[in-house]
C-alpha positions in Angstrom: -10.9 -45.1 19.3 -7.1 -45.0 19.0 -5.3 -43.0 16.2 -1.7 -43.4 15.5 0.3 -40.9 13.4 3.4 -41.6 11.3 5.1 -38.3 11.1 6.0 -38.9 7.6 2.2 -38.9 6.7 -0.5 -36.0 7.3 -3.7 -37.9 8.5 -6.8 -36.9 6.6 -8.5 -34.0 8.3 -11.5 -36.2 9.4 -9.3 -38.3 11.6 -7.4 -35.5 13.1 -10.8 -34.0 14.1 -11.7 -37.3 15.6 -8.6 -37.5 17.6 -9.3 -33.9 19.1 -13.1 -34.9 19.9 -14.1 -31.9 17.8 -16.5 -34.3 15.8 -18.5 -37.1 17.0 -17.5 -40.2 15.3 -21.3 -41.2 14.9 -22.6 -37.7 13.9 -20.2 -35.5 11.9 -22.8 -33.0 11.4 -22.2 -31.5 15.0 -20.1 -28.7 13.9 -23.1 -27.0 11.7 -24.9 -25.3 14.4 -21.9 -24.3 16.6 -21.8 -20.6 17.2 -19.2 -18.5 19.6 -21.4 -17.0 22.1 -18.7 -16.3 24.9 -15.2 -16.1 23.2 -13.6 -19.0 25.2 -12.6 -21.3 22.5 -12.0 -20.6 18.8 -12.5 -24.1 17.4 -15.8 -23.4 15.8 -14.4 -20.4 14.0 -11.4 -22.3 13.1 -13.7 -25.1 11.5 -15.9 -22.5 9.7 -13.5 -19.8 8.7 -10.3 -21.4 7.6 -9.6 -23.7 4.6 -9.6 -27.5 5.2 -6.0 -27.6 4.5 -5.2 -24.9 7.2 -7.3 -26.5 9.7 -5.6 -29.8 9.2 -2.3 -28.3 9.7 -3.2 -26.6 12.9 -4.5 -29.7 14.3 -1.3 -31.5 13.0 0.8 -29.0 14.7 -0.9 -29.6 18.1 -0.5 -33.3 17.8 3.3 -32.6 17.1 3.7 -30.5 20.1 2.1 -33.0 22.4 4.5 -35.8 21.2 7.5 -33.5 22.3 6.0 -32.2 25.3 5.8 -28.7 24.0 2.9 -26.1 24.6 2.4 -24.3 21.4 0.0 -21.4 20.7 -0.8 -19.4 17.6 -0.5 -15.8 18.3 -0.5 -12.3 16.8 -1.8 -11.5 13.3 -3.1 -14.8 12.8 -5.6 -14.8 15.6 -6.5 -11.2 14.8 -7.1 -12.0 11.2 -9.2 -15.1 12.3 -11.4 -12.9 14.4 -11.8 -10.4 11.4 -12.7 -13.3 9.2 -9.4 -13.2 7.0 -7.2 -16.2 6.4 -3.7 -15.5 7.0 -1.2 -18.2 5.7 1.7 -16.6 7.7 1.2 -18.1 11.2 3.1 -16.9 14.3 3.7 -19.5 17.0 4.8 -19.2 20.6 6.3 -22.2 22.2 6.8 -23.0 25.6 9.8 -25.0 25.6 12.3 -24.5 22.5 10.9 -23.1 19.3 13.9 -24.5 17.5 13.7 -28.0 18.7 9.8 -28.0 17.9 10.4 -26.8 14.5 12.9 -29.8 13.8 10.4 -32.4 15.0 7.9 -30.6 12.9 9.7 -30.7 9.7 9.4 -34.4 9.9 5.5 -34.1 9.6 5.4 -31.1 7.3 7.9 -31.1 4.4 9.3 -27.7 3.8 12.1 -25.3 4.4 13.5 -24.7 7.7 15.6 -21.9 8.8 16.4 -21.6 12.7 18.4 -19.2 14.8 19.4 -21.0 18.1 20.8 -17.6 19.7 17.4 -16.0 19.4 15.2 -19.1 20.2 13.3 -18.5 16.6 12.6 -20.7 13.6 10.6 -20.3 10.4 9.2 -23.4 8.5 8.1 -22.5 4.9 6.0 -25.2 3.4 5.8 -26.0 -0.3 2.4 -24.5 -0.6 3.5 -21.0 0.7 2.2 -21.4 4.2 4.8 -20.0 6.7 5.1 -20.8 10.3 7.3 -18.4 12.2 8.1 -20.0 15.8 9.6 -18.1 18.8 10.3 -19.5 22.1 8.0 -17.8 24.9 10.1 -15.0 26.0 10.5 -11.5 27.9 12.3 -8.7 26.2 14.5 -5.9 27.5 15.4 -2.7 26.0 18.8 -1.1 27.1 18.3 1.8 24.9 15.8 3.4 22.7 15.4 1.6 19.2 18.2 -1.0 20.2 17.6 -4.5 19.7 16.1 -6.3 22.9 17.8 -8.6 25.3 15.5 -11.8 25.7 15.1 -14.5 28.4 12.7 -17.5 28.3 9.4 -16.9 29.7 5.7 -17.7 29.5 3.0 -17.1 27.1 1.5 -14.2 29.0 5.0 -12.4 29.0 5.5 -13.0 25.6 2.5 -11.5 24.4 3.2 -8.5 26.7 6.2 -7.6 24.4 4.2 -7.3 21.4 3.2 -4.0 19.7 -0.5 -3.6 19.9 -3.2 -4.9 21.9 -5.0 -6.3 18.7 -1.8 -8.5 18.1 -1.7 -10.0 21.9 -4.4 -12.6 21.5 -3.5 -16.2 21.5 -5.0 -19.6 20.7 -4.0 -23.1 22.1 -3.0 -25.9 19.7 -2.4 -28.7 22.0 -4.9 -31.5 22.1 -7.2 -31.2 25.1 -6.7 -27.3 24.9 -7.2 -26.8 21.3 -8.9 -23.7 20.4 -8.7 -22.0 23.9 -8.6 -18.3 23.5 -6.1 -16.2 25.7 -6.7 -12.5 25.8 -4.7 -10.8 28.8 -4.5 -7.4 27.4 -8.1 -6.5 25.9 -7.3 -7.1 22.3 -10.7 -8.5 21.4 -12.5 -5.6 22.6 -10.1 -3.2 21.0 -10.5 -5.2 17.7 -14.3 -5.0 18.1 -14.0 -1.1 18.5 -11.4 -0.7 15.8 -8.8 0.6 18.0 -5.1 0.6 17.7 -3.4 0.7 21.2 -0.1 0.2 22.7 0.5 -2.0 25.8 2.6 0.7 27.8 3.7 4.2 27.7 7.0 3.7 26.7 6.2 1.3 23.7 7.4 3.9 20.9 10.5 4.7 22.8 11.4 1.0 23.2 10.9 0.3 19.4 10.2 3.5 17.4 9.3 1.4 14.3 5.9 0.8 16.1 5.0 4.4 14.7 5.0 3.0 11.2 3.3 -0.3 12.1 0.6 1.6 14.0 -0.2 3.5 10.8 0.0 0.5 8.5 -2.5 -1.4 10.7 -4.7 1.7 11.1 -5.1 2.3 7.3 -5.1 -1.5 6.4 -8.2 -2.1 8.5 -9.7 1.4 8.5 -9.1 1.6 12.3 -8.4 4.6 14.5 -5.3 5.0 16.6 -6.6 5.2 20.3 -6.2 8.9 21.8 -3.4 8.0 24.2 -1.5 6.0 21.9 -1.7 8.8 19.2 -0.5 11.4 21.8 2.5 9.1 22.8 3.1 8.5 18.9 3.1 12.3 17.9 5.6 12.9 20.8 7.9 10.1 19.5 7.6 11.7 15.9 8.4 15.2 17.5 11.4 13.8 19.3 12.8 12.1 16.1 12.9 8.7 17.9 12.9 6.7 14.7 16.7 8.1 14.3 17.6 5.7 17.0 16.9 2.8 14.7 19.3 1.6 12.0 18.5 2.7 8.5 18.3 -1.0 7.4 15.6 -1.8 9.9 13.8 1.6 9.3 13.5 1.0 5.5 12.8 -2.4 5.8 9.8 -1.5 7.5 9.0 0.9 4.8 9.2 -1.6 2.3 6.2 -3.3 3.9 4.2 -0.2 3.3 4.5 -1.1 -0.4 3.2 -4.5 0.4 -0.2 -3.1 1.8 -3.4 -3.3 -0.2 -3.4 0.8 -0.3 0.0 2.3 0.2 -1.2 5.6 -0.7 -3.4 5.7 2.5 -0.3 4.9 4.6 1.9 7.5 2.9 -0.9 10.1 3.1 -1.1 9.5 6.8 2.8 9.7 7.1 2.3 13.2 5.6 -0.5 14.3 8.0 1.8 13.2 10.9 4.7 15.1 9.4 6.7 11.8 8.9 6.9 11.8 5.4 9.2 14.3 4.9 11.4 12.7 7.6 11.3 9.2 5.8 11.7 10.9 2.3 13.9 13.9 2.4 14.0 15.9 -0.8 10.7 14.4 -1.9 7.4 16.4 -1.8 4.2 14.8 -1.3 2.3 16.8 -3.9 -1.1 16.4 -5.5 0.7 15.1 -8.5 2.5 12.4 -6.8 -0.9 11.4 -5.0 -2.6 11.3 -8.2 0.1 9.2 -9.9 0.1 6.7 -6.7 -3.8 6.4 -6.9 -4.0 5.5 -10.7 -1.1 3.1 -10.0 -3.1 1.4 -7.3 -6.2 1.2 -9.6 -4.1 -0.2 -12.4 -2.7 -3.1 -10.0 -6.5 -4.1 -9.4 -7.1 -4.3 -13.1 -3.9 -6.5 -13.8 -1.9 -8.3 -11.2 1.7 -8.8 -12.1 2.7 -12.6 -12.1 4.0 -13.8 -8.6 7.4 -13.0 -8.1 8.0 -10.9 -11.2 7.4 -7.3 -9.7 9.4 -5.8 -6.9 6.6 -3.7 -5.3 9.2 -1.3 -3.4 10.6 -0.5 -6.8 7.4 -0.1 -8.5 6.1 2.5 -5.9 9.4 4.2 -5.4 9.7 4.8 -9.3 6.4 6.5 -9.1 7.4 8.6 -6.1 10.8 9.5 -7.6 9.6 10.1 -11.0 9.9 13.8 -10.8 13.4 13.8 -9.0 16.8 14.6 -10.6 19.2 11.8 -10.8 21.3 13.0 -7.9 18.4 13.1 -5.7 17.3 9.6 -6.6 20.9 8.5 -5.7 20.7 10.1 -2.4 17.5 8.5 -1.5 18.6 5.1 -2.8 21.7 5.4 -0.5 19.7 6.6 2.4 17.2 3.7 2.1 20.3 1.3 1.7 18.8 0.0 -1.6 20.9 -2.7 -3.6 22.9 -1.5 -6.5 20.6 -3.4 -8.7 17.6 -1.7 -7.5 19.1 2.0 -7.7 20.1 1.2 -11.2 16.5 -0.1 -12.1 15.2 3.2 -10.5 17.5 5.2 -12.6 16.7 3.4 -15.9 12.9 3.7 -15.3 13.2 7.5 -14.8 15.5 7.9 -17.8 13.7 5.5 -20.3 10.0 5.8 -19.4 9.3 9.4 -20.6 11.2 8.8 -23.9 9.1 5.6 -24.5 5.8 7.5 -23.8 6.8 10.4 -26.2 7.5 8.1 -28.9 4.4 6.1 -28.4 2.4 9.4 -28.5 4.2 10.5 -31.6 3.6 7.4 -33.9 2.0 4.2 -34.0 4.6 1.5 -33.2 4.4 -2.0 -34.7 5.1 -5.2 -32.7 9.0 -5.3 -33.4 9.1 -1.6 -32.6 7.2 -2.3 -29.3 9.6 -5.1 -28.4 12.7 -3.0 -29.0 11.2 -0.1 -26.8 10.5 -2.4 -23.8 12.8 -5.2 -23.8 15.4 -3.4 -21.6 12.7 -1.8 -19.5 12.2 -3.5 -16.0 9.1 -5.0 -15.3 8.3 -2.0 -12.8 8.8 0.6 -15.6 6.5 -1.1 -17.8 3.8 -1.1 -15.2 4.6 2.6 -14.4 4.4 3.3 -18.1 1.0 2.2 -18.2 0.0 4.3 -15.3 1.6 7.3 -16.8 0.3 6.7 -20.5 -1.4 10.0 -21.5 -3.8 8.3 -23.9 -6.0 5.0 -23.9 -4.3 4.1 -27.2 -0.9 4.1 -25.8 -2.1 2.0 -22.6 -3.6 -0.4 -25.1 -0.2 -0.9 -26.9 1.7 -1.5 -23.8 -0.7 -4.0 -22.8 -0.6 -5.6 -26.2 3.2 -5.8 -25.8 2.7 -7.5 -22.2 0.0 -9.8 -23.2 1.2 -10.8 -26.8 4.6 -10.2 -27.5 6.8 -10.1 -24.4 7.4 -13.9 -24.3 7.3 -14.7 -28.1 10.4 -16.2 -29.2 11.5 -18.1 -32.4 11.5 -21.9 -32.2 14.7 -21.7 -34.3 17.7 -21.0 -31.9 21.2 -20.1 -32.3 22.0 -23.7 -31.8 20.1 -24.5 -35.0 22.2 -22.0 -37.1 25.3 -23.5 -35.6 24.3 -26.9 -36.6 23.5 -25.6 -40.2 27.1 -24.4 -40.4 26.9 -20.8 -39.6 29.8 -19.1 -37.6 29.0 -16.8 -34.7 29.5 -13.1 -35.7 27.7 -10.2 -37.0 25.8 -12.0 -39.7 24.7 -14.6 -37.3 23.2 -12.2 -35.0 21.7 -10.3 -37.8 19.7 -13.3 -38.9 18.5 -14.2 -35.5 17.4 -10.4 -35.0 15.6 -10.6 -38.4 14.0 -13.8 -37.5 12.8 -12.6 -34.3 11.3 -9.5 -36.0 9.4 -11.8 -38.3 8.0 -13.9 -35.4 6.8 -10.6 -33.6 5.2 -9.5 -36.7 3.3 -12.7 -37.3 5.2 -13.3 -40.9 6.2 -16.7 -39.8 3.7 -18.9 -37.8 5.8 -22.2 -37.1 9.3 -23.7 -37.2 9.0 -24.9 -40.6 8.3 -21.3 -42.0 11.1 -20.0 -39.5 13.5 -22.4 -41.1 12.6 -21.2 -44.8 13.3 -17.8 -43.7 16.5 -18.7 -42.1 17.6 -20.3 -45.5 16.6 -17.4 -47.5 18.3 -14.9 -45.1 21.6 -17.0 -45.2 21.5 -17.0 -48.9 20.9 -13.3 -49.1 23.6 -12.3 -46.6 26.0 -14.9 -48.3 25.6 -13.2 -51.6 26.2 -9.8 -49.7 29.2 -10.8 -48.3 30.5 -12.3 -51.6 29.7 -8.8 -53.3 31.8 -7.1 -50.8 
């Protein structure tokens, strides 16, 4: 059977599977009883553990690579997570050939956003559904100094895998037709994955890239693994020798931002503290029982209500919890050290200044809908979430949640444009009428546009009479 592929059209999964010989045209039940007895090919696992969408994209990747005479492999975290039974939508690819040229050809078959870097031989293709392909030309790396960015030269898959951080991230899976699913494990990654070990590939690994210290702890805590004994010895030596100081502050704290995207950041920070790394990363900040309790409550709250996608800066959220007891000058110091943007620094200062007073006011009295809106309208999303965590009483938590669920997005149907069309001129009275209208909407005193217009008419009449008296 011959199948032709128009690069503008993604073939249905069934036909792609036929192309690869994965299913028999006469009997498409052949996949049902496949088991991986000896880990030489990951195709059965791909066909059972991944979504149909992701399966189709992997087969299409391989087909496109064949058209351009590239050899392409899925590597690193994607293969690791596949073996752990987790779907990872950030897919690392190694290309034997030019990753940039392959990415350009791929864009014809998979509409998305492409960013390429000819100098480094890398490219990133982000699809419309949030799937990301990070592509790199197979290469070797050379470190001129500890913590420096490496020099690179084009190489083979094996050499590319050797430059990676830990053995569990060195496994690869071929995507080309004829080799699809073939498993490559040159450095014992599968065995370490089964044993739950984090192991570096060579003794100077932490010297070459001290940020691997942080990554080792992140993976250890994310997967509940153990850092292998020799690796832990090398890591603690690197910490004692303060090797992270060889890395730029931008790179160091970009890595710290990833900590706050982990499922359980507190576990990572606790491990930092055990290894005497926390005080080096966050000088002037004490990892007290109160801080741990606050972070634990915050993590719990985030499982109860998930912020809308894109609405929350998790770095700011966790930093606001960490910095809550600090003075303003210490917050400014840490923001500068971490190279935070001005907007982020101001948000942290605003949260530190306003959350305590908001909580005091909510504790002292019962605040109505308009009052809740006045309290929270200028508080960043991260501050609202922290206020829920710090609320001293269930009643206060409920008030904050009520604001977020019922009041935050409530707006009048009548706008300033409507007032202008009614003949009003911008000014204090104009703004006062809009404010009174918004209050009435929040309090539920007007329920539709018709009632809003009646209220506006009444307010215009009253304010007109008051202006005439003056």
